[in-house]
C-alpha positions in Angstrom: -56.9 29.1 -5.7 -56.8 32.3 -7.8 -52.9 32.2 -7.7 -52.9 28.5 -8.8 -55.4 29.0 -11.6 -53.5 32.1 -12.8 -56.5 34.4 -12.2 -54.3 36.8 -10.0 -51.2 38.7 -10.9 -49.2 37.6 -7.8 -45.5 37.6 -9.0 -44.7 34.7 -6.6 -47.0 32.4 -8.7 -46.2 33.7 -12.2 -45.9 30.5 -14.3 -43.4 32.0 -16.7 -41.2 33.2 -13.8 -41.4 29.8 -12.1 -40.4 28.0 -15.3 -38.2 30.6 -17.0 -35.5 28.0 -17.5 -37.8 25.2 -19.0 -38.8 26.8 -22.3 -37.5 23.9 -24.3 -39.5 21.4 -22.1 -42.6 23.5 -22.7 -42.2 23.3 -26.5 -41.6 19.6 -26.3 -44.7 19.0 -24.2 -46.8 21.1 -26.6 -45.6 19.0 -29.5 -46.4 15.8 -27.6 -49.9 17.0 -26.9 -50.5 17.7 -30.6 -49.2 14.3 -31.6 -51.5 12.6 -29.0 -54.5 14.5 -30.4 -53.5 13.5 -34.0 -53.1 9.8 -33.0 -56.5 9.8 -31.2 -58.1 11.6 -34.2 -56.6 8.9 -36.6 -58.1 6.2 -34.3 -61.5 7.9 -34.5 -61.2 8.0 -38.3 -60.3 4.3 -38.4 -63.4 3.5 -36.3 -66.0 5.8 -38.0 -65.0 6.2 -41.6 -66.3 2.7 -42.5 -69.6 3.5 -40.7 -70.4 7.1 -41.8 -68.0 7.8 -44.6 -64.9 9.9 -45.0 -66.3 13.4 -45.7 -67.7 14.1 -42.2 -64.7 12.7 -40.5 -62.3 14.7 -42.8 -64.1 18.0 -42.1 -64.0 17.3 -38.4 -60.3 16.4 -38.6 -59.5 19.6 -40.5 -61.2 21.8 -37.9 -59.4 19.9 -35.1 -56.1 20.3 -37.0 -56.6 24.1 -37.2 -57.4 24.2 -33.4 -54.3 22.2 -32.6 -52.1 24.4 -34.8 -53.4 27.5 -33.1 -52.8 26.0 -29.7 -49.2 25.0 -30.7 -48.5 28.5 -31.9 -49.8 30.0 -28.7 -47.6 27.8 -26.6 -44.6 28.7 -28.7 -45.2 32.4 -28.0 -44.2 31.7 -24.4 -40.7 30.7 -25.4 -40.3 33.5 -28.0 -38.3 36.3 -26.4 -39.3 38.8 -29.1 -43.0 38.5 -28.3 -44.1 41.7 -26.4 -47.7 40.9 -25.4 -48.5 40.4 -21.7 -49.3 37.1 -20.1 -53.0 38.0 -19.8 -53.3 38.2 -23.6 -51.7 34.7 -24.0 -53.9 33.2 -21.3 -57.0 34.5 -23.1 -55.9 32.9 -26.3 -55.2 29.7 -24.5 -58.7 29.6 -23.0 -60.3 30.3 -26.5 -58.2 27.5 -28.0 -59.2 25.1 -25.2 -62.9 25.9 -25.8 -62.6 25.3 -29.5 -60.6 22.0 -29.2 -63.1 20.7 -26.6 -66.0 21.7 -28.8 -64.5 19.7 -31.6 -64.3 16.6 -29.5 -67.9 17.1 -28.1 -69.1 17.5 -31.7 -67.5 14.1 -32.6 -68.9 12.5 -29.4 -72.5 13.6 -30.3 -72.4 13.5 -34.1 -70.4 10.4 -35.1 -72.4 7.8 -33.1 -75.7 9.4 -34.2 -74.6 9.2 -37.9 -73.6 5.6 -37.3 -77.0 4.8 -35.8 -75.6 4.4 -32.3 -72.7 2.2 -33.3 -69.4 2.6 -31.5 -71.0 5.1 -29.1 -69.3 3.5 -26.1 -65.9 3.6 -28.0 -66.3 7.4 -28.6 -67.4 7.9 -25.0 -64.3 6.1 -23.8 -62.1 8.2 -26.1 -63.5 11.4 -24.6 -63.0 10.2 -21.1 -59.4 9.3 -21.9 -58.9 12.8 -23.3 -60.3 14.3 -20.1 -58.1 12.1 -17.9 -54.9 12.8 -19.9 -55.5 16.5 -19.9 -55.2 16.5 -16.1 -51.5 15.8 -16.4 -50.8 17.9 -19.5 -47.8 20.3 -19.1 -49.6 23.7 -19.5 -48.8 27.2 -18.4 -52.6 27.9 -18.1 -54.4 25.5 -15.7 -57.6 27.4 -16.2 -57.6 26.4 -19.9 -57.2 22.7 -18.9 -60.2 23.0 -16.5 -62.3 24.7 -19.2 -61.3 21.9 -21.6 -62.2 19.1 -19.1 -65.5 20.9 -18.1 -66.6 21.2 -21.7 -65.8 17.6 -22.4 -67.6 16.6 -19.2 -70.7 18.6 -20.3 -70.6 16.8 -23.7 -70.3 13.4 -22.0 -73.2 14.1 -19.7 -75.3 15.4 -22.7 -74.5 12.2 -24.7 -75.5 9.9 -21.9 -78.6 12.0 -21.1 -79.8 11.6 -24.7 -79.6 7.8 -24.2 -81.4 8.2 -20.9 -78.4 6.7 -19.0 -79.1 8.6 -15.8 -76.8 6.6 -13.6 -74.0 7.0 -16.1 -74.8 10.7 -16.2 -74.2 10.9 -12.5 -70.9 9.0 -12.9 -69.8 11.3 -15.7 -70.5 14.3 -13.5 -68.4 12.8 -10.7 -65.7 12.0 -13.2 -65.6 15.5 -14.5 -65.4 17.0 -11.0 -62.7 14.5 -10.1 -60.8 15.6 -13.2 -61.1 19.3 -12.3 -60.0 18.7 -8.7 -57.1 16.5 -9.9 -56.0 19.3 -12.3 -56.0 21.8 -9.4 -54.1 19.4 -7.2 -51.5 18.6 -9.8 -51.0 22.3 -10.5 -50.7 23.1 -6.8 -48.1 20.4 -6.3 -46.2 21.6 -9.3 -46.2 25.3 -8.1 -45.0 24.3 -4.7 -42.3 22.1 -6.1 -41.0 24.8 -8.4 -41.0 27.4 -5.6 -39.1 25.1 -3.4 -36.7 24.4 -6.2 -36.3 28.1 -6.8 -35.6 28.7 -3.1 -33.0 26.0 -3.0 -31.3 27.5 -6.1 -31.4 31.0 -4.6 -29.9 29.6 -1.3 -27.2 27.8 -3.1 -26.4 31.0 -5.0 -26.1 32.9 -1.8 -23.9 30.3 -0.2 -21.7 30.2 -3.3 -21.4 34.0 -3.2 -20.4 33.9 0.5 -17.9 31.2 0.0 -16.4 33.1 -3.0 -16.2 36.2 -0.9 -14.5 34.3 1.9 -12.1 32.8 -0.6 -11.2 36.2 -1.9 -10.8 37.8 1.6 -7.1 37.8 2.6 -7.9 38.8 6.2 -9.0 35.3 7.2 -7.0 32.1 7.1 -6.9 28.5 8.4 -4.1 27.4 10.7 -3.0 24.0 12.0 -0.3 22.8 14.4 0.9 19.3 15.4 1.0 18.0 19.0 4.4 19.9 19.5 2.6 23.1 18.4 4.6 23.3 15.2 2.9 24.7 12.1 1.8 22.3 9.4 -0.3 22.4 6.2 0.4 26.1 6.1 -2.1 27.8 3.7 -1.0 30.6 1.4 -3.2 33.0 3.2 -1.7 32.2 6.6 1.8 32.6 5.1 0.8 36.0 3.7 -0.4 37.1 7.1 2.9 36.1 8.6 4.8 37.9 5.8 6.8 34.8 4.9 6.9 32.0 2.4 5.0 28.8 3.1 8.2 26.7 2.9 10.0 29.0 5.5 7.4 28.5 8.2 6.3 24.9 7.7 7.3 23.0 10.8 8.2 26.1 12.8 6.7 26.7 16.3 3.6 28.9 16.1 4.5 31.0 19.1 8.0 31.8 17.6 6.4 33.0 14.4 4.0 35.4 16.1 6.0 36.6 19.0 8.8 38.3 17.0 11.8 39.7 18.9 10.1 38.7 22.2 10.8 35.0 21.4 14.4 35.5 22.4 13.9 37.4 25.7 10.7 35.5 26.7 8.8 38.8 27.5 5.5 37.9 25.8 2.3 40.0 26.0 -0.3 38.7 28.4 -2.5 37.6 25.5 0.3 35.3 24.1 0.8 33.8 27.5 -3.0 33.0 27.5 -2.7 31.4 24.0 0.2 29.3 25.1 -1.7 28.0 28.1 -4.7 27.1 26.0 -2.5 25.2 23.6 -0.6 23.5 26.4 -3.8 22.4 28.2 -5.4 21.4 24.9 -8.5 23.6 25.5 -10.9 25.0 23.0 -10.8 28.7 22.5 -12.9 31.1 20.4 -12.4 34.7 19.2 -9.3 35.2 21.4 -7.7 38.6 20.8 -3.9 38.1 20.6 -1.2 40.7 20.4 1.4 39.5 17.8 4.5 40.9 16.2 4.9 40.4 12.5 8.2 41.5 10.9 8.7 44.0 13.7 5.2 45.5 13.4 2.7 45.1 16.2 -0.6 43.6 15.0 -3.7 42.1 16.6 -5.1 38.8 15.6 -8.4 37.1 16.5 -7.9 33.3 16.8 -10.2 30.3 17.3 -8.9 26.8 17.7 -10.1 23.3 18.5 -8.0 20.3 19.5 -8.0 17.4 16.9 -8.2 13.7 18.0 -8.3 10.4 16.1 -10.7 7.6 16.5 -8.7 6.3 19.5 -8.8 9.7 21.2 -5.1 10.4 20.6 -4.3 14.2 20.4 -3.2 15.2 16.9 -2.8 18.9 17.3 -4.9 22.0 16.9 -6.8 23.4 13.9 -8.5 26.7 13.7 -9.3 29.9 11.9 -7.8 33.4 12.4 -8.1 36.9 11.1 -6.2 40.2 11.4 -8.3 42.6 13.4 -5.7 45.4 13.8 -7.7 48.0 12.0 -10.9 47.0 13.9 -8.9 47.3 17.1 -7.6 50.7 16.2 -11.2 51.8 15.3 -12.5 50.5 18.7 -9.7 52.3 20.5 -10.5 55.5 18.6 -14.2 55.2 19.4 -13.3 54.6 23.1 -11.0 57.7 22.9 -13.7 59.8 21.3 -16.2 58.8 24.0 -13.9 60.1 26.8 -12.0 63.0 25.2 -12.9 66.3 23.5 -12.0 66.2 19.8 -11.2 69.9 19.6 -8.9 70.3 22.6 -7.9 66.7 23.2 -8.8 67.2 26.8 -10.9 64.8 28.9 -14.6 65.4 28.2 -17.6 65.7 30.6 -17.9 61.9 30.9 -14.2 61.4 31.7 -14.3 64.3 34.1 -17.3 63.0 36.0 -15.7 59.5 36.3 -12.5 61.1 37.6 -14.4 63.3 40.0 -16.3 60.2 41.3 -13.0 58.4 41.9 -11.6 61.4 43.7 -14.7 61.7 45.8 -14.5 58.0 46.8 -10.8 58.4 47.6 -11.5 61.4 49.8 -14.2 59.6 51.7 -12.1 56.5 52.2 -9.0 58.3 53.4 -10.7 61.3 55.0 -9.1 63.9 52.8 -10.5 66.5 50.4 -11.0 66.6 46.7 -12.0 69.7 44.7 -13.8 70.6 41.5 -13.0 73.9 39.7 -15.4 75.2 37.1 -13.7 77.6 34.6 -15.7 79.8 32.3 -14.1 82.2 29.8 -15.1 85.9 30.0 -15.9 87.7 26.7 -15.4 84.6 24.6 -18.8 85.0 23.0 -17.8 88.4 21.7 -14.8 86.8 20.0 -16.8 83.9 18.6 -19.5 86.2 17.2 -17.2 88.9 15.7 -14.4 86.7 14.3 -16.3 83.4 13.7 -16.3 79.9 15.0 -13.0 78.9 13.4 -11.1 81.6 15.3 -13.1 80.7 18.4 -12.0 77.1 18.1 -8.4 78.0 17.7 -8.7 80.2 20.8 -10.1 77.3 22.7 -7.2 75.1 21.7 -4.8 77.6 23.1 -6.8 77.9 26.3 -6.7 74.2 26.7 -2.9 74.1 26.2 -2.5 76.8 28.9 -4.7 74.9 31.3 -2.8 71.7 30.7 0.5 73.4 31.4 -0.8 74.4 34.9 -1.8 70.9 35.9 0.3 69.2 38.6 0.2 65.8 40.3 -3.3 64.5 41.1 -4.8 67.3 38.9 -6.7 66.9 35.7 -8.4 69.5 33.5 -11.0 68.9 30.8 -13.6 70.6 28.7 -17.3 70.4 29.6 -18.5 72.1 26.4 -18.5 75.5 24.7 -16.1 77.8 26.6 -16.5 76.0 29.9 -13.7 73.9 31.4 -13.3 72.0 34.7 -10.4 70.9 36.9 -10.5 67.9 39.2 -8.1 67.9 42.1 -7.8 64.4 43.6 -6.1 65.5 46.8 -7.0 69.1 47.9 -6.0 68.6 51.5 -3.2 71.2 51.3 -4.5 74.5 52.7 -4.9 77.2 50.0 -4.2 74.9 47.0 -7.6 75.5 45.4 -7.3 79.3 45.8 -3.7 79.3 44.4 -4.6 77.1 41.4 -7.7 79.3 40.7 -5.6 82.4 40.7 -3.0 80.9 38.4 -5.8 79.9 36.0 -7.3 83.3 35.9 -3.9 85.0 35.4 -2.7 82.6 32.8 -5.9 82.6 30.8 -6.2 86.4 30.9 -2.9 86.9 29.1 -3.3 88.0 25.4 -3.7 85.4 22.6 -2.4 85.5 19.1 -4.9 83.9 16.7 -4.8 84.4 12.9 -3.0 87.8 13.2 -5.5 88.9 15.9 -4.5 89.8 19.4 -7.3 88.6 21.6 -8.1 89.3 25.2 -10.4 87.0 27.2 -10.5 86.4 30.9 -11.7 83.6 33.1 -14.0 83.2 36.1 -13.6 80.2 38.4 -16.1 78.6 40.8 -15.0 75.8 43.2 -16.5 73.2 45.4 -14.7 70.8 47.7 -15.8 67.3 48.5 -17.1 65.8 50.6 -17.7 69.0 52.5 -19.7 70.7 49.7 -21.3 67.6 48.3 -21.4 63.8 48.7 -22.0 63.0 45.0 -20.6 64.0 41.7 -23.9 65.7 40.7 -24.0 67.7 43.9 -20.4 68.9 43.6 -20.9 69.9 40.0 -24.0 71.8 40.8 -22.4 73.6 43.7 -19.3 74.5 41.7 -21.5 75.8 39.0 -23.4 78.0 41.5 -20.0 79.4 42.7 -19.0 80.0 39.1 -22.3 81.9 38.4 -21.5 84.0 41.5 -18.0 84.8 40.2 -19.5 85.9 36.9 -22.0 88.1 38.7 -19.0 89.8 40.4 -17.9 91.0 37.0 -15.7 88.1 35.9 -12.0 87.5 36.4 -12.8 86.3 39.9 -12.6 83.0 41.9 -15.5 82.3 44.2 -15.7 79.3 46.5 -19.0 77.6 47.1 -21.0 78.7 50.1 -24.3 77.3 51.3 -25.8 80.8 50.9 -25.5 80.3 47.1 -28.4 77.9 47.2 -30.5 80.6 48.7 -29.4 83.0 46.0 -30.2 80.4 43.3 -33.6 79.8 44.8 -34.2 83.6 44.9 -33.2 83.9 41.3 -35.6 81.1 40.4 -38.5 82.7 42.3 -37.6 86.1 40.8 -37.9 84.5 37.3 -41.3 83.1 38.1 -42.5 86.5 39.3 -40.9 88.3 36.3 -42.9 86.1 34.0 -46.1 87.4 35.6 -45.0 91.0 36.0 -46.5 92.4 32.8 -49.8 90.6 33.3 -50.0 92.0 36.8 -49.2 95.6 35.7 -46.1 95.6 38.0 -43.9 97.4 35.4 -43.7 101.2 35.3 -41.6 103.6 33.3 -39.5 106.4 34.8 -38.1 109.2 32.7 -34.7 110.8 33.1 -34.3 114.2 31.4 -31.7 115.0 28.8 -30.8 118.7 28.6 -29.1 120.9 26.1 -25.5 121.5 27.3 -25.6 125.3 26.5 -29.2 126.3 27.4 -29.8 123.5 29.9 -33.3 123.2 28.6 -34.9 119.8 28.4 -34.7 118.3 24.9 -35.8 114.7 25.7 -36.3 111.9 28.2 -34.8 108.5 28.4 -37.4 105.9 29.3 -36.2 103.5 32.1 -38.2 100.5 33.2 -38.8 99.8 36.9 -40.4 96.8 38.6 -42.4 96.9 41.8 -43.1 93.2 42.4 -46.0 92.1 44.5 -43.9 89.2 45.7 -40.5 90.9 46.1 -41.1 94.6 46.4 -39.0 97.0 44.4 -36.4 95.1 42.4 -33.3 96.8 41.1 -33.0 97.0 37.3 -29.4 95.7 37.7 -31.0 92.6 39.1 -34.0 91.9 36.8 -32.7 93.2 33.5 -29.9 90.6 33.2 -32.4 88.0 34.3 -34.8 89.1 31.6 -32.1 89.0 29.0 -31.0 85.5 30.1 -34.6 84.2 29.9 -35.6 86.2 26.7 -38.3 87.9 28.7 -36.6 91.1 27.7 -38.5 90.9 24.3 -42.0 91.3 25.6 -40.8 93.7 28.3 -39.1 95.8 25.5 -42.3 95.8 23.4 -44.3 97.1 26.3 -41.7 99.8 27.1 -41.8 100.9 23.4 -45.6 101.3 23.4 -45.8 102.9 26.8 -43.0 105.4 26.2 -44.5 106.5 22.8 -47.9 106.9 24.5 -46.5 109.1 27.3 -44.5 111.2 24.9 -47.7 112.6 23.6 -48.1 114.5 26.9 -44.9 116.5 26.2 -44.2 119.4 23.9 -43.8 118.5 20.3 -40.0 119.1 20.3 -39.3 116.7 23.2 -37.9 113.3 22.2 -38.3 110.0 24.0 -35.3 107.7 24.1 -36.1 103.9 24.3 -33.4 101.3 25.1 -33.6 98.3 22.8 -31.7 95.1 23.8 -29.9 92.9 21.3 -32.5 90.1 21.8 -35.3 92.5 20.9 -33.5 94.1 18.0 -32.7 90.8 16.3 -36.3 89.6 16.5 -37.7 89.4 12.9 -40.8 91.3 13.9 -38.9 94.2 15.5 -39.5 96.8 12.8 -43.2 95.9 12.8 -43.4 96.5 16.5 -41.9 100.0 16.1 -44.5 100.7 13.3 -47.3 99.5 15.5 -46.2 101.5 18.5 -46.1 104.7 16.4 -49.4 103.9 14.7 -51.2 103.0 17.9 -50.1 106.2 19.8 -49.9 108.6 16.8 -46.4 109.8 17.9 -44.3 111.3 15.1 -41.3 109.1 14.2 -38.8 112.0 14.6 -39.7 112.1 18.3 -38.6 108.5 18.9 -34.9 107.8 19.4 -33.8 104.1 19.7 -30.8 103.5 21.9 -28.6 100.5 21.3 -25.3 99.4 22.6 -22.3 98.2 20.6 -22.9 94.6 21.7 -25.7 94.3 19.1 -23.0 94.1 16.4 -21.4 91.1 18.0 -24.5 88.9 17.7 -25.5 89.2 14.1 -24.1 92.4 12.6 -26.0 92.2 9.2 -29.4 91.7 10.8 -28.8 94.4 13.4 -27.6 96.9 10.7 -30.6 96.1 8.5 -33.1 96.6 11.4 -31.6 99.9 12.3 -31.6 101.1 8.7 -35.3 100.3 8.6 -35.9 102.3 11.8 -34.0 105.3 10.3 -36.1 104.9 7.1 -39.2 105.4 9.2 -37.9 108.8 10.4 -36.7 107.7 13.8 -33.2 108.5 15.1 -30.8 106.0 16.6 -28.3 106.6 19.4 -25.2 104.5 20.2 -25.2 104.0 24.0 -22.2 103.3 26.2 -19.8 104.2 23.5 -16.2 103.1 24.0 -17.0 100.2 26.3 -17.6 97.6 23.6 -16.0 96.3 20.4 -15.7 97.2 16.7 -17.8 100.3 17.0 -15.7 102.6 14.7 -16.5 100.6 11.6 -20.3 100.8 12.3 -20.1 104.6 12.9 -19.0 104.8 9.3 -21.6 102.4 8.0 -24.6 103.6 10.0 -25.8 107.2 10.4 -26.3 107.4 14.1 -27.9 110.6 15.4 -26.2 110.6 18.8 -23.2 109.1 20.4 -23.6 108.7 24.2 -20.3 108.9 26.1 -20.3 106.4 29.0 -20.3 107.7 32.6 -16.9 106.0 33.3 -15.2 108.5 31.0 -17.1 111.4 32.4 -16.1 110.5 36.0 -12.5 109.8 34.9 -12.2 113.2 33.2 -13.6 114.9 36.3 -10.9 113.2 38.3 -8.2 114.5 35.9 -7.6 111.3 34.0 -5.7 112.1 30.8 -6.9 109.0 29.1 -10.6 109.9 29.8 -10.1 113.5 28.6 -8.4 112.3 25.4 -11.2 109.8 24.7 -14.0 112.4 25.2 -12.2 114.9 23.0 -11.7 112.3 20.3 -15.4 111.2 20.5 -16.6 114.8 20.3 -14.3 115.6 17.3 -15.3 112.4 15.5 -19.0 113.0 16.1 -18.8 116.6 14.8 -17.0 115.4 11.6 -19.7 112.7 11.1 -22.4 115.3 11.9 -23.6 113.5 15.0 -24.4 114.9 18.4 -22.9 113.8 21.6 -24.5 113.1 25.0 -22.5 112.7 28.2 -24.0 110.3 30.7 -23.6 110.2 34.5 -23.1 114.0 35.1 -23.7 114.4 38.9 -22.0 117.7 39.9 -21.8 121.2 38.6 -18.1 120.8 38.0 -18.7 117.8 35.8 -21.4 119.7 33.9 -19.0 122.6 33.3 -16.2 120.3 32.2 -18.4 118.4 29.7 -19.8 121.6 28.3 -16.3 123.0 27.8 -15.2 119.7 26.1 -17.9 120.3 23.5 -20.6 117.8 24.3 -24.0 118.8 22.9 -26.3 117.2 25.5 -26.0 116.2 29.1 -27.8 113.5 31.2 -27.3 112.7 34.9 -28.4 113.2 38.4 -27.3 116.8 38.4 -30.1 117.7 36.0 -32.6 115.1 37.2 -32.9 111.6 38.5 -35.3 109.2 36.8 -38.8 110.4 37.7 -42.4 109.3 37.3 -44.5 110.2 34.3 -46.4 112.8 36.3 -43.2 114.5 37.5 -41.9 114.6 34.0 -45.1 116.2 32.8 -44.9 118.8 35.6 -41.6 120.1 34.3 -43.4 121.6 31.3 -46.3 122.9 33.4 -43.8 125.1 35.3 -41.9 127.1 32.7 -40.1 129.2 35.3 -38.6 126.1 36.9 -37.5 124.3 33.7 -33.8 125.2 34.1 -33.9 124.1 37.7 
């Protein structure tokens, strides 16, 4: 109701929006309303001037004329595009004008018969009733003003009749007024609904016209028609364009000849053309049929729909249909299908394709009682290449790896990429003894050869895990899981190995899982303990520091080797909380040693790259009160392969605190020389492999140790030789110029109490 009366601001019922194209009609209706009021006013003058004189009638007529003029001007504002006031202001003006005009007529109704001593009262009453009724159908943009107009006239009529004590007539006048108001609302409602329906029809027609125009402008669709002999007729320009010929050249030609190209002469049609010919021959409907055609020597794909035509007597008149060129869509679909089954970087089959092929191979093996095999291939040291040289170089390396793998594939063998640096090979028939082992060895040897990528010579290896079906698994998931377990075992062996699945691997995997569960509880159970291995001065053989080494005595598994739980902790990121505990515990224990004795704490890359690492060091020093110069952080070269800038920044902040930094396992990693120049390490630790090699007379090991010692001295760094186990090795290292020695010869890792006891027995320090 509020929408219809214009009391709301619902845009769906905006009168000016509904009649935006009828401004001229609005102006004409307003003019007609003014003329009708003028004619009725003239009639009133003719009736009452002889009875009451001209002056009262003329004054009344002048006031009415002013009101009609104002009303006319307000209506014209709706069609004036330059008028800026909102619709609410116009509606208020219309309501005021309606009140004033109605008041004029009520004044005439009450005053003129009274001045004429009751003469012509009925005539005036009828005039007002006519004005009320005609107002119901007046063309107005403000139905509320019409209702106000009728209501005021109704009140005047009731008042006039009440003054004459015509109470039954009063009731009739009230009913008449209510009927007029209801009629006005009903007329307005009907008008609004009609205009909205008309607007919807116009909008729908516009949409249909737009679609038809777009269809007309689209050269990819056309109409086609053939006669009963399947010859083209009524060829449209669009169809001729699709065939690449003139309309006159193809009119009356066989449809199949036009779309089969050179195949028309030899009769070797694609299957889809045979299907089309059968449908035309059998006079069957067909819809959205994909047909392979040849247009001017180029292979294309069309989508055709056709319906047989018949006359009133049922005689067959030919076919009529619509067609479109869907070559590009077909290529896109084929590309999507390719991308769903092939790796975009290496162009090898992806995981989905590999699992499908493995499923087929497994079903074949079960059916014919043979064997199939799955080889999981993982690159060794690829992450180091990716982190140090970037993903672009890593991707190029993967492309070369895929090419080498592809070159090794024989009959019934398929290789693919599972993701990252992990590949897989499916062998459909692995019944030949030793074929899995031989192929695995070829893969390892071929992938371990050097690569040339962007002027870099790169070396990566490969590890292979294999499982055979159906012996090692009756499903794709089981075979892949078992091959992955075998691969994990091959990586554990150091890489560059092939390992065949064995049932015991399940037990090892379960042991690893249980070990991880226990490791997560180890700190909370106080199962971790630190042992300390002494570092001695090479000349005086006095203790200058201890390296803190974490040990785990599990309540569930007993003593667990560090070589077992440290890699597990790094894989699960548990190394971060363990490393934090080691830092605090080692600093606390160092307070029990003489002030010149340092404590060396190993920090893993995971821990070093933590944003809060430097705060952890500060807290450990603050909580224990240990002087920063007594804490030496040991890192390996691998930290620079993860995020070199973050690692360098963290170590520089550690040095700024006053702590020293040692580079552990020097010579076994990558890119260390550059960081020796950029970072001021306090110590370089020579790996035990070089120490043992030098003791056995290896010229290379001796040369490396000499070079490291010379370089360290020039950079004002000290050197520590690790893994010294005999007096001969100690003498050799001392003669080579190393500053400090660490190894079993001077002391195995010991408990905190044993480490303290060294300083309680001065006479036995050297021993």
